[in-house]
N, C-alpha and C positions, 0 to 999 in steps of 0.2 A: 586408793580407789575412792571415788566420790560417793556421797550418800545416795544421790540419784542413781548412779550406776549399780550400787549394791541393792537398791530396791527393784531394779529391773531384771535381776538375775533370777533364773528359775531355782526353786528349792526342791530338794528331794523330799517328798511327803510320804511316800509309801516304801515300806521295807520288803524284804523277801517273804516274810510271813503274810503280809497283806496280799502279795501277788499269789502266794500259794492258796490262800483262802478264796480269792476270786476264781482261780482256775478250778479248784475242787468244788466250790459252790456252783459253778456252771455245770460240771459233770453231774452233781447230785440233783440239780434242778432239772437237767435233761432226763435223769432217771425217773423222777417223779412225774414230770409233765409230758415228756415226749416219747419216752421209750414204751410206755404202756400201750400207746396206740400201735407202735411197731410190733410188739409181741402179739397183740390181738389180730393184727392184719396179716402178718407174714409167717407166724409160727416160729418154732425154735430154729429150724435150719435156715429158713429164709431170712430171719432176723440176724443169724450168725453171719451169713454171707454179706448182708447189707452193712452190719456193724464192722466187719473186716474191711470192706471197701471204704467206708467213711473214716475208719481209723487210719488207713493208709493215706488218705487225702489230708487228714489233719496232721499226721506226722510230716508229710511233705510241706504243708503250710507252715508248721511251726519252725522247721529247719530253714525254709526259705525266708520267713519273716525275721528270724534271728540273724541270718546272714545279712539281710538288708539293713537291719537296725545297727549293726556294727559297721557296715560299709558306708552307709549314708545316715549318720546320726543327725536326725532332724525331727522336730516335734510335729511335723505335718503328717506322719504316718504314711498310709497308702497313697495319699495325694502326692507327697514328696517323692515316693518311689516311682509312681506312674509318670510324674513330670520328668524325672531324671531319665527314665528308660524310654518313654514314648512321646515326650514333648508335652505341650500345653493340652492337646486333646486327650492324651492318655492320662494326664494328671487330673483333668476335669472329670473323666469317666470314673477313675478310681476314687476321687473325692466325692462324687455324687453317689457312687455305690456305698461308700462308708456312711454318708449322710442318710441314705435310705435305711441302712441297717440300724443306725442309731435312732431313727424315727419310729421304726416298726417293732424293734425288739422290746422296749419297755411296755408298750400296750399289750403285746402278745404274752409276755410273762405275767402281766397284771390280769389278763383274761384267764390264764391258766390258774393263777392263784384264786381268783373268784370262783371258777368252776370247782376247784379242789375243795374250797371251803364250803361250797354249796353241797357237795357230796357228803362231806363230814357233818355238816350242820344244815339240814334242808331248809330251815327257816331263814337262812342267810340268802339274801338276794345276790346272785353272782355278779350282776352288773354293778351294784353298789360296792361290793367287796373289791371288785376290779378297779373301780374308780378310786377307792380308798388306798389301795396298794399303789396305784399310779401316782397319786398325790404325795404319798409317803416317799416314793422313789425320787420324785422331782424335788421335794423339800430337802431330802438328804443331800442330793447333788448340789443344790443351791447353797446349802450350809458349807459344803466343802468336800473335796475328794477324800481327804483324810478321815473325816467323820463317816462318810459313806463306806469307805473301805473297812473301817473299824467295825461298823455294824455288820458288814459282810463277814468279817472274821467271827463275830459272835454267832451269827446265824449258821455259818458253816460248821463251827464247832458243835453247836446244838444238833445239827443234822448228822454229823459224824457219830456223836454219842447215840442218837436215835437209831442209826443203822447198826451200831454195835449191839445195842439192846435187842433190836429185832433179830439179829443173827444169833444172839444167845438164847432167845426165846424159841426160835425155830430149829436150832441145832439138834435137840433131842428127837425131833420128828423126822429128821432126814434119814433115809435108809437107802442102801445101795440096791439098785435094780439089776438083776442079771438077766441076760437074754439067752434063752435056750432054743435050740433048733427044734422044729416040730416033728422030727423023725421018730 
């Protein structure tokens, strides 16, 4: 193998623990930033129905995407799958949808972080905090995916520890509620 050929090969930079941390981090960030609005708007039963429907869609998505990645191993992701299944127009639509997601997700997460910090520390300007978070995310990704994923591992581990501490603190206050008929 020539030196140039060795330099053009992709290297595996993330391991299973990185992928676990990314997935768990997404769920935890959804808990902090997205689910609170759902609980407030829908209530317990409405949110249970919605969560069940979304969970079913995610399970279908995960299995579909896993099947596609093994059947069509390509670095193009949704673009490659859309191109293969639906031709150039389908590939363009899938690629554009992915681009839109990647363009809007980081600012949305940054805004949620800014709002959260403002609630915890009212002196913090949420727009400045959001801008700082966005710049940090961009800088981490410019430095490299391995560094960004390693930071994600650290943040996810801290969040898991925080959730365990929270559960330990509230556990003594949990009590069973029994429902009695009014007869």
